[in-house]
Steps between C-alpha positions, in 0.01 A plus 500: 500500500341705772560871480669680790267766645751689708737751349764430765588149617781413745658840456484483120315769303299374202573691179355293214451159338669289233357527148762333277858374470707185477816324617705634209365850539409726787160503666254783440278623781211748489553779754209581734666794675633826353810455287704720737434251783759257358850544363740314278705251698242434774489150643155343456331181614249326275245281676292511816442296814290240320741443212725196508797696363631851556700661220764765568595749231622845410318781320704576189260728309183705546290559186191704420250293301156545343224279362525703183761767411218742424399504868849614594530765230202707622405628845174339616427798725467722195238274338304360794355615834750481787333202675476300178849597392640359826332163448599495135862582584537210741360246255681606184833639619722315745860435607687170461802375690770286346632259765816291482415179693805376691402251770209291620417369848264215582228585754325166484127433515270730701614499863287279725373279219564124496729550199701761692536265801633223277731742319632630833544145635704402193732795559541412869579139404758609244301356211503833319714813519400785727354788301749764392576723203555306177595607146196590295360192321136588439276806498196619692155474339303791361373757751736391780539796734820704500626656824787725595734287710495541876792483739438130563538433126834682488620297801377174343693556179809694614530372857426639843736795568517395867640154422869419529708575191222705344600857427254777418634672189207736453124526481232484235461837331125531543398351837841508669508129592854384597676281243770262621758286326634169629871573546598132512344452159643832381861386560456162333546655156678809371293817491513853365408857597442721197389853428602809310745743658337686790224245568646394835676172417758552774234566764303194390818291511572627852151387605556150364849473648372615840233230485750230408739606777231536765343159429842332452382288206831540315836670520527808281799634309443848359738616227453867585651686206378843612542459879127530570402204716744460788526831686251786521452695180309803369228470236612666179153630409366618836814558705346297784720266709484132408578242767760237407466128566803505731327756723194281554678163507838580658577143607365329187645719223871538427609784274812427296697777331699436182867580550719553807402798711175553310226700670135504398326837535757592763444182702737210554378164364517179703796388291660568164524283192822472304534274197803273476677497164490120519118514506476670160443241230510538120118472482473801732692708246298363208193637678646847452514470120249778436624728779868475395431461127695175485565322172403156374854376569468568875385149611792337316754735659350458847510121478865517390578716805323256733687208342833681538471623859208309652149626566604646836802696373424612146351839599798609713752378240324671210461821698874501571595475132608807306331591176728611214824466704803435274869423562804476274627150432864395477495542122363855534138426410209633701293213643218477757621525861488173699225638729290638214165384370651441157772271639241285675280491190789393274603228744150350520390541140247775573433785260707792627254769394212313667696461825615862510152619410351299788763632741414855398124439539551354848676809633168619643479172688865506604441846651267335752810326639693823554497712819143559610367212294313192621701233313793376708775242458437386858192649667508542876199270535296272278209741457314276257528212745370722783197597293424135423532403870262778604242394242529133594437598864172670409627856509441756227768690310481834320804542276537874445733599219583838655702714261561197275163522326594487133353230279844338485511464879144371518539244224830359626429481873139382484574221253811383687313497831198313367727246331651415838157495664364270232783251558451511880123442486531222245753325724281536810188384317671191360633415848151544647344274240762235570480507880163660574670734746578872486232631264633814327363838597283639215668802341358792304744718303359847428648645181459864400537617139439138401505566125873575522563142612213317338467644150511265202876540443606469866252252643673187375829611659380593849421292806169684525357334192586157640344592834177614333477185287630224724589592857160506666557127557815605687307748720623813318272745316523854365304816571574721202418872501487683169329777305548337159381138520494479118881512503525191721558175313161342434617158623574657839167686506319174434651355819373777725225382728352806669502834318416821682471783251432867531402721208684436172463731203677294236304231316803271481550522876134422565518204264812369677345516848187313386677244280393144563194594706143396429274794416795729429313690229230591749763613752696723261270800527470455877878516541529804273231686698648459848564818695867603468557446873379254763299281264637166386377195317568164667531210256666161479597204716490664843143628467202277415357749250593840354393798707576874496561633851592822672836423655585581860697814570853459628459719808479493880152348484635207298779435751263528795267243344788268412715526813276645767617784724862479385385564145394850595823570681367411844693321772577146399377224725702200612289283266581732207873475567486122535309483171769697323765268640309195380384365839 
C-alpha cells in the first residue's frame, strides 16, 4: 500500500500508523506526533485517499512504550551526546495509541480508475448500496495511516447539523467540530440522561427538550417534580436566571399545575390538574407499597374493595369508612359500627386487622382529597383528558407538581397519568394500523428521579416499565433523567437506546450506563474521567458510535442559534410567530 506523504489530508491531521490489533481487541497505532497532541476520546480516521475502506474509531488509551525497558529506565541524554541522544530517543522510545474501531466506510477503488467508474456505475444503477458507515467487520492492514477526524468526518457519521431534524448537542472536545444527533432516530427508542449531582443534567435535558420542541419531531410530556422546566428559574449553583421552555415556546408549551389554584414560581399555569377519585385504581395504590409501608395483604384487600364497590367507587367508599368505630347492639354488646372498616371486612370475609391497617396507611393518600388537595370526587374539568388532547395535537406539556412535590405525589400522579396515556396511544395506534389513517403523534415522556419509579421493586408495577419495554411500537418512549442509573431495573436500562451521560463517580453507575454496549470496558475509564460539567459521553442507538463531547451551554447564545433573533429576546418576526403557532 502506498504511503501518504502529506501530514494533513482533506482537513485531517496525520498522527500515526497502525502496528497491531484485531477484531476482538482494539487496534494499536504508533504515534508520530508528541503524546500531548492527542487526547483520550478523540475521534480518529484510519485510512487515506487511496484506501478502499476508511475506519472510524475512538482513542481509548495512550501508552508509553520502549523497544527494551532498559532504554526507558535511563536518560539517554546523560549517556550520549545531545544530537545522538535525540536520534536514539526517537528510535527506542515511543508512544502507542489504543483505538476502539467502531465503523467502516467504503471509499471504493482509486477515483478515476476503470474500477472506480464501474463501482460508481453499479451504485447509480442500484446494483450495490451507496457507501455509508457500517459496523466494523474487518481491520486495516499494518502501517495504515491514522488521522484526527475532520469536520467532514463528524458530519458523515453523526449527520449534518444544518439538516432538518438534526440537533447540535455539542462539539468535539479537541477541535470543536459540531456534533449532531438525529432527533427522529432519538425518539424511536427510550433514552436516558445521567450524571452525578451537580453535573448539569437538568440543563442538558432542557437542551434536548428545546431541540425536540423546536423541530416538532414528537410531543413532549415533562413530569416536572421540582418545577424547573416550565417557567423561568434560577440556577442553584450560580444564581443566574434560567429561561423556561414556556418563555421561548409560548404557543407550543402548556404548563399544567397540580391541584386547583396552584401557582408555579408565582405564575399561573395554563390549566390545573385534579385527579378524580374514580381514576384511582388498586394497582395505583400497590405502586405505593414502599412509600406507605404497605403489607403483603394489601393486594387482597384492594381487590375485595374493588369487587364490593366497583373499580370507579372503591376509593371514595373506603375513604368514607371509619376505622375502629363501635356501637352497642340490642343485647348490649359492642360491635363494629355499620359504616366502619371492620363491619365491611366482616361482611366480605376480609381480615379485619388487614383492612384497618390498610385504611390507616392510606390516610396520607386520603389527605390529598381534603381541602387544598388535588384528588376530587368530581373535578371541575377532566385534566388528564385535556393533557392527552394537547399531546395528541402536537403540543407539549410540562406538568409541574408545585407544592405537591413529595415522593407520594410524584409516584401516584405520574403513574396514573401515564397509564391513561398508554391506553390512549395503544387505541390510536391499533386504529391507525387497521385503517391506515390518523397516524399517532410520537410522544416522549421525560421522567425525573427515574429510579423512584423504575427500581427493581417498582418497575414491574408501573406503566413506565411497560413503556420502556414495549410501547415504542405504539409511538411512546421515555426520556429518563437520573443521578443513580445503577438503581434502575436492569431490564429497563437494557431497553434504553441513546444514553447521554455526564461524569459518574460510582463504579456501579458507570457499569449500568454502559451495560449492553460493545467496547464498554474501553469506555469505562473515559466516562469516569469526564469533566464534572459540560462534558458528556454519547453512546447507544441514537448515535452511530460512542463519542465524548463538550455540551452546548444553555444560554442566550444557544437560543439565538436555535430560534434566531427571538432567541436573544429580540422582536419576533411574523414568521417566528407563525412557526410557534404551527403554520
